[in-house]
TORKOL-4160 file (C-alpha; in steps of 0.2 Angstrom, whole numbers, padded with zeros to 4 digits, m for minus):
278
<pt num="1" X="m0160" Y="m0315" Z="m0586"/>
<pt num="2" X="m0149" Y="m0316" Z="m0601"/>
<pt num="3" X="m0131" Y="m0309" Z="m0601"/>
<pt num="4" X="m0121" Y="m0305" Z="m0616"/>
<pt num="5" X="m0101" Y="m0306" Z="m0617"/>
<pt num="6" X="m0094" Y="m0289" Z="m0614"/>
<pt num="7" X="m0084" Y="m0290" Z="m0631"/>
<pt num="8" X="m0100" Y="m0294" Z="m0640"/>
<pt num="9" X="m0108" Y="m0278" Z="m0633"/>
<pt num="10" X="m0093" Y="m0267" Z="m0637"/>
<pt num="11" X="m0093" Y="m0275" Z="m0655"/>
<pt num="12" X="m0111" Y="m0271" Z="m0657"/>
<pt num="13" X="m0109" Y="m0253" Z="m0651"/>
<pt num="14" X="m0094" Y="m0250" Z="m0662"/>
<pt num="15" X="m0103" Y="m0257" Z="m0678"/>
<pt num="16" X="m0118" Y="m0246" Z="m0674"/>
<pt num="17" X="m0107" Y="m0231" Z="m0671"/>
<pt num="18" X="m0098" Y="m0234" Z="m0688"/>
<pt num="19" X="m0114" Y="m0236" Z="m0697"/>
<pt num="20" X="m0121" Y="m0220" Z="m0690"/>
<pt num="21" X="m0104" Y="m0211" Z="m0695"/>
<pt num="22" X="m0105" Y="m0219" Z="m0712"/>
<pt num="23" X="m0122" Y="m0212" Z="m0715"/>
<pt num="24" X="m0117" Y="m0195" Z="m0708"/>
<pt num="25" X="m0102" Y="m0194" Z="m0720"/>
<pt num="26" X="m0114" Y="m0199" Z="m0734"/>
<pt num="27" X="m0126" Y="m0186" Z="m0729"/>
<pt num="28" X="m0113" Y="m0172" Z="m0729"/>
<pt num="29" X="m0106" Y="m0178" Z="m0746"/>
<pt num="30" X="m0123" Y="m0177" Z="m0753"/>
<pt num="31" X="m0126" Y="m0160" Z="m0746"/>
<pt num="32" X="m0110" Y="m0154" Z="m0752"/>
<pt num="33" X="m0113" Y="m0161" Z="m0770"/>
<pt num="34" X="m0130" Y="m0152" Z="m0769"/>
<pt num="35" X="m0122" Y="m0135" Z="m0765"/>
<pt num="36" X="m0109" Y="m0137" Z="m0778"/>
<pt num="37" X="m0123" Y="m0140" Z="m0791"/>
<pt num="38" X="m0132" Y="m0125" Z="m0785"/>
<pt num="39" X="m0116" Y="m0114" Z="m0786"/>
<pt num="40" X="m0113" Y="m0120" Z="m0803"/>
<pt num="41" X="m0130" Y="m0117" Z="m0809"/>
<pt num="42" X="m0131" Y="m0100" Z="m0801"/>
<pt num="43" X="m0116" Y="m0094" Z="m0812"/>
<pt num="44" X="m0127" Y="m0097" Z="m0827"/>
<pt num="45" X="m0142" Y="m0087" Z="m0821"/>
<pt num="46" X="m0144" Y="m0069" Z="m0827"/>
<pt num="47" X="m0141" Y="m0055" Z="m0814"/>
<pt num="48" X="m0155" Y="m0051" Z="m0802"/>
<pt num="49" X="m0159" Y="m0034" Z="m0811"/>
<pt num="50" X="m0161" Y="m0041" Z="m0828"/>
<pt num="51" X="m0178" Y="m0043" Z="m0834"/>
<pt num="52" X="m0186" Y="m0060" Z="m0838"/>
<pt num="53" X="m0202" Y="m0052" Z="m0845"/>
<pt num="54" X="m0206" Y="m0034" Z="m0847"/>
<pt num="55" X="m0208" Y="m0028" Z="m0829"/>
<pt num="56" X="m0202" Y="m0044" Z="m0821"/>
<pt num="57" X="m0184" Y="m0045" Z="m0815"/>
<pt num="58" X="m0175" Y="m0062" Z="m0812"/>
<pt num="59" X="m0171" Y="m0058" Z="m0794"/>
<pt num="60" X="m0159" Y="m0067" Z="m0783"/>
<pt num="61" X="m0160" Y="m0086" Z="m0783"/>
<pt num="62" X="m0157" Y="m0086" Z="m0764"/>
<pt num="63" X="m0173" Y="m0076" Z="m0761"/>
<pt num="64" X="m0189" Y="m0085" Z="m0759"/>
<pt num="65" X="m0201" Y="m0085" Z="m0773"/>
<pt num="66" X="m0191" Y="m0075" Z="m0786"/>
<pt num="67" X="m0191" Y="m0081" Z="m0804"/>
<pt num="68" X="m0173" Y="m0086" Z="m0801"/>
<pt num="69" X="m0178" Y="m0095" Z="m0786"/>
<pt num="70" X="m0191" Y="m0105" Z="m0796"/>
<pt num="71" X="m0179" Y="m0109" Z="m0810"/>
<pt num="72" X="m0167" Y="m0116" Z="m0797"/>
<pt num="73" X="m0181" Y="m0126" Z="m0789"/>
<pt num="74" X="m0185" Y="m0133" Z="m0806"/>
<pt num="75" X="m0167" Y="m0137" Z="m0810"/>
<pt num="76" X="m0165" Y="m0146" Z="m0793"/>
<pt num="77" X="m0180" Y="m0157" Z="m0796"/>
<pt num="78" X="m0179" Y="m0174" Z="m0805"/>
<pt num="79" X="m0193" Y="m0177" Z="m0817"/>
<pt num="80" X="m0198" Y="m0194" Z="m0825"/>
<pt num="81" X="m0202" Y="m0195" Z="m0844"/>
<pt num="82" X="m0218" Y="m0205" Z="m0840"/>
<pt num="83" X="m0234" Y="m0196" Z="m0835"/>
<pt num="84" X="m0233" Y="m0194" Z="m0817"/>
<pt num="85" X="m0248" Y="m0183" Z="m0814"/>
<pt num="86" X="m0262" Y="m0196" Z="m0818"/>
<pt num="87" X="m0272" Y="m0202" Z="m0804"/>
<pt num="88" X="m0285" Y="m0213" Z="m0812"/>
<pt num="89" X="m0283" Y="m0228" Z="m0824"/>
<pt num="90" X="m0295" Y="m0221" Z="m0836"/>
<pt num="91" X="m0301" Y="m0203" Z="m0841"/>
<pt num="92" X="m0318" Y="m0207" Z="m0832"/>
<pt num="93" X="m0308" Y="m0211" Z="m0816"/>
<pt num="94" X="m0297" Y="m0195" Z="m0818"/>
<pt num="95" X="m0313" Y="m0184" Z="m0819"/>
<pt num="96" X="m0320" Y="m0192" Z="m0804"/>
<pt num="97" X="m0304" Y="m0190" Z="m0794"/>
<pt num="98" X="m0302" Y="m0172" Z="m0798"/>
<pt num="99" X="m0321" Y="m0169" Z="m0795"/>
<pt num="100" X="m0317" Y="m0175" Z="m0777"/>
<pt num="101" X="m0303" Y="m0163" Z="m0775"/>
<pt num="102" X="m0301" Y="m0145" Z="m0777"/>
<pt num="103" X="m0306" Y="m0130" Z="m0766"/>
<pt num="104" X="m0309" Y="m0133" Z="m0748"/>
<pt num="105" X="m0304" Y="m0151" Z="m0749"/>
<pt num="106" X="m0286" Y="m0157" Z="m0743"/>
<pt num="107" X="m0278" Y="m0167" Z="m0757"/>
<pt num="108" X="m0275" Y="m0181" Z="m0745"/>
<pt num="109" X="m0294" Y="m0182" Z="m0742"/>
<pt num="110" X="m0299" Y="m0181" Z="m0760"/>
<pt num="111" X="m0288" Y="m0196" Z="m0764"/>
<pt num="112" X="m0295" Y="m0206" Z="m0750"/>
<pt num="113" X="m0313" Y="m0202" Z="m0756"/>
<pt num="114" X="m0307" Y="m0207" Z="m0774"/>
<pt num="115" X="m0299" Y="m0223" Z="m0768"/>
<pt num="116" X="m0315" Y="m0228" Z="m0759"/>
<pt num="117" X="m0326" Y="m0226" Z="m0774"/>
<pt num="118" X="m0314" Y="m0235" Z="m0785"/>
<pt num="119" X="m0312" Y="m0249" Z="m0773"/>
<pt num="120" X="m0330" Y="m0251" Z="m0771"/>
<pt num="121" X="m0333" Y="m0252" Z="m0790"/>
<pt num="122" X="m0344" Y="m0236" Z="m0790"/>
<pt num="123" X="m0335" Y="m0227" Z="m0804"/>
<pt num="124" X="m0345" Y="m0234" Z="m0818"/>
<pt num="125" X="m0359" Y="m0229" Z="m0829"/>
<pt num="126" X="m0377" Y="m0229" Z="m0822"/>
<pt num="127" X="m0371" Y="m0230" Z="m0803"/>
<pt num="128" X="m0385" Y="m0225" Z="m0791"/>
<pt num="129" X="m0383" Y="m0208" Z="m0782"/>
<pt num="130" X="m0387" Y="m0217" Z="m0765"/>
<pt num="131" X="m0372" Y="m0228" Z="m0767"/>
<pt num="132" X="m0361" Y="m0213" Z="m0770"/>
<pt num="133" X="m0369" Y="m0203" Z="m0756"/>
<pt num="134" X="m0367" Y="m0217" Z="m0743"/>
<pt num="135" X="m0349" Y="m0220" Z="m0748"/>
<pt num="136" X="m0344" Y="m0202" Z="m0747"/>
<pt num="137" X="m0353" Y="m0198" Z="m0731"/>
<pt num="138" X="m0345" Y="m0212" Z="m0721"/>
<pt num="139" X="m0330" Y="m0205" Z="m0711"/>
<pt num="140" X="m0312" Y="m0209" Z="m0717"/>
<pt num="141" X="m0297" Y="m0215" Z="m0707"/>
<pt num="142" X="m0283" Y="m0202" Z="m0708"/>
<pt num="143" X="m0266" Y="m0201" Z="m0701"/>
<pt num="144" X="m0264" Y="m0206" Z="m0683"/>
<pt num="145" X="m0279" Y="m0217" Z="m0684"/>
<pt num="146" X="m0291" Y="m0203" Z="m0682"/>
<pt num="147" X="m0308" Y="m0202" Z="m0691"/>
<pt num="148" X="m0312" Y="m0187" Z="m0703"/>
<pt num="149" X="m0327" Y="m0183" Z="m0713"/>
<pt num="150" X="m0326" Y="m0178" Z="m0732"/>
<pt num="151" X="m0333" Y="m0161" Z="m0735"/>
<pt num="152" X="m0347" Y="m0158" Z="m0748"/>
<pt num="153" X="m0351" Y="m0176" Z="m0749"/>
<pt num="154" X="m0369" Y="m0173" Z="m0754"/>
<pt num="155" X="m0365" Y="m0160" Z="m0768"/>
<pt num="156" X="m0350" Y="m0171" Z="m0774"/>
<pt num="157" X="m0361" Y="m0186" Z="m0775"/>
<pt num="158" X="m0373" Y="m0177" Z="m0786"/>
<pt num="159" X="m0360" Y="m0170" Z="m0797"/>
<pt num="160" X="m0352" Y="m0188" Z="m0799"/>
<pt num="161" X="m0369" Y="m0196" Z="m0802"/>
<pt num="162" X="m0374" Y="m0184" Z="m0816"/>
<pt num="163" X="m0357" Y="m0186" Z="m0824"/>
<pt num="164" X="m0358" Y="m0205" Z="m0823"/>
<pt num="165" X="m0375" Y="m0205" Z="m0832"/>
<pt num="166" X="m0369" Y="m0195" Z="m0847"/>
<pt num="167" X="m0372" Y="m0203" Z="m0864"/>
<pt num="168" X="m0356" Y="m0198" Z="m0871"/>
<pt num="169" X="m0344" Y="m0206" Z="m0859"/>
<pt num="170" X="m0337" Y="m0217" Z="m0873"/>
<pt num="171" X="m0333" Y="m0203" Z="m0884"/>
<pt num="172" X="m0323" Y="m0191" Z="m0873"/>
<pt num="173" X="m0311" Y="m0181" Z="m0885"/>
<pt num="174" X="m0294" Y="m0187" Z="m0877"/>
<pt num="175" X="m0283" Y="m0183" Z="m0892"/>
<pt num="176" X="m0283" Y="m0164" Z="m0891"/>
<pt num="177" X="m0280" Y="m0154" Z="m0875"/>
<pt num="178" X="m0291" Y="m0139" Z="m0880"/>
<pt num="179" X="m0305" Y="m0150" Z="m0886"/>
<pt num="180" X="m0304" Y="m0161" Z="m0870"/>
<pt num="181" X="m0304" Y="m0145" Z="m0859"/>
<pt num="182" X="m0319" Y="m0138" Z="m0868"/>
<pt num="183" X="m0329" Y="m0154" Z="m0866"/>
<pt num="184" X="m0324" Y="m0155" Z="m0847"/>
<pt num="185" X="m0332" Y="m0138" Z="m0845"/>
<pt num="186" X="m0349" Y="m0145" Z="m0849"/>
<pt num="187" X="m0349" Y="m0156" Z="m0834"/>
<pt num="188" X="m0358" Y="m0150" Z="m0818"/>
<pt num="189" X="m0346" Y="m0145" Z="m0805"/>
<pt num="190" X="m0331" Y="m0142" Z="m0816"/>
<pt num="191" X="m0324" Y="m0125" Z="m0820"/>
<pt num="192" X="m0308" Y="m0119" Z="m0829"/>
<pt num="193" X="m0296" Y="m0124" Z="m0815"/>
<pt num="194" X="m0303" Y="m0142" Z="m0813"/>
<pt num="195" X="m0305" Y="m0144" Z="m0832"/>
<pt num="196" X="m0287" Y="m0139" Z="m0834"/>
<pt num="197" X="m0281" Y="m0150" Z="m0820"/>
<pt num="198" X="m0289" Y="m0165" Z="m0828"/>
<pt num="199" X="m0282" Y="m0160" Z="m0845"/>
<pt num="200" X="m0265" Y="m0158" Z="m0838"/>
<pt num="201" X="m0265" Y="m0174" Z="m0828"/>
<pt num="202" X="m0272" Y="m0185" Z="m0843"/>
<pt num="203" X="m0263" Y="m0178" Z="m0858"/>
<pt num="204" X="m0247" Y="m0170" Z="m0849"/>
<pt num="205" X="m0253" Y="m0154" Z="m0858"/>
<pt num="206" X="m0241" Y="m0139" Z="m0859"/>
<pt num="207" X="m0255" Y="m0128" Z="m0866"/>
<pt num="208" X="m0266" Y="m0127" Z="m0851"/>
<pt num="209" X="m0262" Y="m0122" Z="m0833"/>
<pt num="210" X="m0269" Y="m0126" Z="m0816"/>
<pt num="211" X="m0271" Y="m0108" Z="m0808"/>
<pt num="212" X="m0275" Y="m0112" Z="m0790"/>
<pt num="213" X="m0272" Y="m0102" Z="m0775"/>
<pt num="214" X="m0253" Y="m0108" Z="m0773"/>
<pt num="215" X="m0249" Y="m0103" Z="m0792"/>
<pt num="216" X="m0259" Y="m0087" Z="m0789"/>
<pt num="217" X="m0249" Y="m0082" Z="m0774"/>
<pt num="218" X="m0233" Y="m0087" Z="m0782"/>
<pt num="219" X="m0237" Y="m0077" Z="m0798"/>
<pt num="220" X="m0241" Y="m0061" Z="m0788"/>
<pt num="221" X="m0225" Y="m0062" Z="m0777"/>
<pt num="222" X="m0214" Y="m0066" Z="m0793"/>
<pt num="223" X="m0223" Y="m0052" Z="m0802"/>
<pt num="224" X="m0230" Y="m0061" Z="m0817"/>
<pt num="225" X="m0247" Y="m0059" Z="m0810"/>
<pt num="226" X="m0254" Y="m0042" Z="m0805"/>
<pt num="227" X="m0259" Y="m0038" Z="m0786"/>
<pt num="228" X="m0277" Y="m0038" Z="m0791"/>
<pt num="229" X="m0277" Y="m0054" Z="m0801"/>
<pt num="230" X="m0294" Y="m0064" Z="m0799"/>
<pt num="231" X="m0295" Y="m0082" Z="m0804"/>
<pt num="232" X="m0314" Y="m0081" Z="m0805"/>
<pt num="233" X="m0315" Y="m0067" Z="m0818"/>
<pt num="234" X="m0299" Y="m0069" Z="m0827"/>
<pt num="235" X="m0293" Y="m0087" Z="m0827"/>
<pt num="236" X="m0288" Y="m0088" Z="m0845"/>
<pt num="237" X="m0278" Y="m0072" Z="m0845"/>
<pt num="238" X="m0269" Y="m0078" Z="m0830"/>
<pt num="239" X="m0266" Y="m0095" Z="m0838"/>
<pt num="240" X="m0258" Y="m0086" Z="m0853"/>
<pt num="241" X="m0247" Y="m0076" Z="m0841"/>
<pt num="242" X="m0241" Y="m0091" Z="m0832"/>
<pt num="243" X="m0237" Y="m0101" Z="m0848"/>
<pt num="244" X="m0227" Y="m0085" Z="m0855"/>
<pt num="245" X="m0218" Y="m0085" Z="m0838"/>
<pt num="246" X="m0214" Y="m0104" Z="m0840"/>
<pt num="247" X="m0208" Y="m0101" Z="m0858"/>
<pt num="248" X="m0197" Y="m0087" Z="m0853"/>
<pt num="249" X="m0189" Y="m0098" Z="m0839"/>
<pt num="250" X="m0188" Y="m0112" Z="m0852"/>
<pt num="251" X="m0197" Y="m0124" Z="m0841"/>
<pt num="252" X="m0212" Y="m0135" Z="m0844"/>
<pt num="253" X="m0228" Y="m0128" Z="m0837"/>
<pt num="254" X="m0234" Y="m0144" Z="m0831"/>
<pt num="255" X="m0219" Y="m0148" Z="m0821"/>
<pt num="256" X="m0216" Y="m0131" Z="m0814"/>
<pt num="257" X="m0234" Y="m0131" Z="m0808"/>
<pt num="258" X="m0230" Y="m0146" Z="m0798"/>
<pt num="259" X="m0214" Y="m0138" Z="m0791"/>
<pt num="260" X="m0223" Y="m0122" Z="m0786"/>
<pt num="261" X="m0238" Y="m0131" Z="m0778"/>
<pt num="262" X="m0227" Y="m0142" Z="m0767"/>
<pt num="263" X="m0216" Y="m0128" Z="m0762"/>
<pt num="264" X="m0230" Y="m0116" Z="m0758"/>
<pt num="265" X="m0240" Y="m0128" Z="m0749"/>
<pt num="266" X="m0225" Y="m0133" Z="m0737"/>
<pt num="267" X="m0221" Y="m0114" Z="m0734"/>
<pt num="268" X="m0238" Y="m0108" Z="m0734"/>
<pt num="269" X="m0236" Y="m0096" Z="m0719"/>
<pt num="270" X="m0220" Y="m0089" Z="m0726"/>
<pt num="271" X="m0229" Y="m0086" Z="m0742"/>
<pt num="272" X="m0243" Y="m0077" Z="m0734"/>
<pt num="273" X="m0232" Y="m0065" Z="m0725"/>
<pt num="274" X="m0222" Y="m0061" Z="m0741"/>
<pt num="275" X="m0238" Y="m0058" Z="m0750"/>
<pt num="276" X="m0244" Y="m0047" Z="m0736"/>
<pt num="277" X="m0228" Y="m0036" Z="m0738"/>
<pt num="278" X="m0231" Y="m0033" Z="m0756"/>
């Protein structure tokens, strides 16, 4: 058995305590600075009763999901100048990545599926459907070492196979956001939301919007979408309303989308309760 001098033990404990105290003081300082920043910003906000848009009031920034709340969340988020939304290294990879995500598929699982296809070298023109099917049907290792299956592997393998056999993959219109989205809408398995998602990611476009369930709920609660809003039948009308909301807030639609998506995903249960009380 090894013994340590008592003085060394006390010195070790004292250093550890000082380090923890130092971190705590730093945490308190950072938290104080954040609150001071919030208070200073709040003074610049319009009053809660003022209208941001016709029929849409600013609301209290301290109340979840009001326009003022989203303005504050945006203000407190640091954005980089570079394109932080891209997933793939090419537009073809970006299409495949987004085809693998979407409704019913957790974002983490969609990324795992994309990384597997990419690392196996299967995202290329003329790939065999069998190879895609086999790669997607094999279970994935997720957090905690558990195994999980990717949903819709048969359907997605078909969509990706068809896409990677198109003759026009070398002439994708990547210089114009509207032209790109229109072209993407000709791909099997891609609707307005996924086409907008790819366009936003690849071109950092502020002229399109990803109206998913999180944005839809946020819009209904904040008031810039109606209670009966339906993404299936009125996607482009909702998109226009969202972009108008962003313009009124004086924020970038692409960045606010990311802020709302992350916030609503983390507070999903609370959002559902607020929505139920509308």
